[in-house]
C-alpha atoms as one frame of an Amber mdcrd trajectory, in Angstrom:
protein
-264.935-115.542  44.799-264.206-117.517  47.956-265.225-121.066  48.770-268.092
-121.975  46.465-268.261-125.632  47.476-271.716-126.469  48.819-272.582-129.644
  50.708-274.631-132.387  49.068-278.066-131.014  50.011-276.993-127.511  49.034
-275.705-128.813  45.692-279.043-130.494  44.965-280.808-127.274  45.970-278.506
-125.293  43.657-279.318-127.711  40.824-283.022-127.025  41.417-282.375-123.314
  41.013-280.360-123.765  37.810-283.104-125.983  36.385-285.901-123.552  37.278
-284.470-120.037  37.107-285.670-117.421  37.178-287.810-118.588  40.076-289.422
-116.773  42.952-288.100-117.581  46.393-291.594-118.755  47.377-291.777-121.183
  44.451-288.286-122.389  45.299-289.308-123.025  48.904-292.274-125.045  47.618
-289.999-127.162  45.405-287.596-127.737  48.294-290.499-128.799  50.500-291.565
-131.400  47.920-288.015-132.574  47.196-286.432-132.486  50.666-289.308-131.923
  53.098-287.768-128.579  54.081-289.686-125.820  55.807-289.649-122.409  54.142
-287.145-121.086  56.705-284.675-123.870  55.869-284.927-123.089  52.151-284.366
-119.391  52.783-281.349-120.124  55.008-279.742-122.369  52.378-280.545-119.838
  49.644-278.935-117.078  51.695-275.746-119.157  52.106-275.577-119.852  48.372
-276.108-116.161  47.635-273.346-115.220  50.096-271.014-117.637  48.253-271.687
-115.784  45.014-273.626-118.517  43.221-277.048-116.862  43.133-278.818-113.617
  43.797-282.257-113.005  45.257-283.525-109.645  44.079-287.060-108.618  44.931
-287.962-112.249  45.607-286.664-113.545  42.270-283.739-115.969  42.342-281.250
-116.095  39.451-277.749-117.457  39.050-274.550-115.426  39.039-272.551-118.385
  37.706-273.724-121.063  35.292-274.009-124.690  36.342-271.317-125.629  33.796
-268.919-122.978  35.091-269.610-124.005  38.680-268.889-127.684  38.066-265.826
-126.849  35.944-264.481-124.785  38.868-265.237-127.646  41.289-263.443-130.158
  39.063-260.421-127.905  38.698-260.261-127.355  42.458-260.499-131.106  43.112
-257.678-131.927  40.689-255.587-129.090  42.140-256.187-130.065  45.773-255.899
-133.822  45.330-253.381-134.236  42.503-251.318-131.057  42.587-253.125-129.822
  39.493-252.001-132.785  37.391-254.778-134.021  35.138-252.646-137.017  34.029
-252.199-138.020  37.704-255.968-137.764  38.226-256.684-139.917  35.162-254.071
-142.466  36.233-255.677-142.723  39.678-259.141-142.952  38.135-257.941-145.669
  35.759-256.768-147.942  38.559-260.416-148.601  39.502-262.260-148.335  36.209
-261.119-149.470  32.821-262.325-147.327  29.938-264.266-148.662  26.990-262.972
-148.050  23.481-265.659-145.412  22.937-264.706-143.623  26.179-261.057-143.593
  25.115-262.008-142.131  21.731-264.225-139.520  23.394-261.396-138.493  25.724
-258.978-138.286  22.802-261.420-135.994  21.028-261.783-133.784  24.105-258.010
-133.603  24.579-257.486-132.765  20.909-259.999-129.910  21.151-258.059-128.537
  24.129-254.693-128.355  22.347-253.223-124.909  21.830
């Protein structure tokens, strides 16, 4: 699937698509103008890049996703843990925990998530 990682503005633009799809490319350009002050050509350029990365498709002027927002962010999280912590989720959590202490409810929520992931 290649490198799906968009920059910050592209990620916000992608979120607009996921929130509004299906949406016409013209409507999308109007939203991007209101949100970012982008001209139509800028919106179409960013949309084309996101389509080339396999996130969206623009068929007959209608934009839809090829990957869900949840799947996209799950892939991004996995790639970050892999690239930064050698794929070790415990190492990621240990690094995260050095800066932020978890509340009791957060600990219980994480335990529940981990339990649901057991084989």
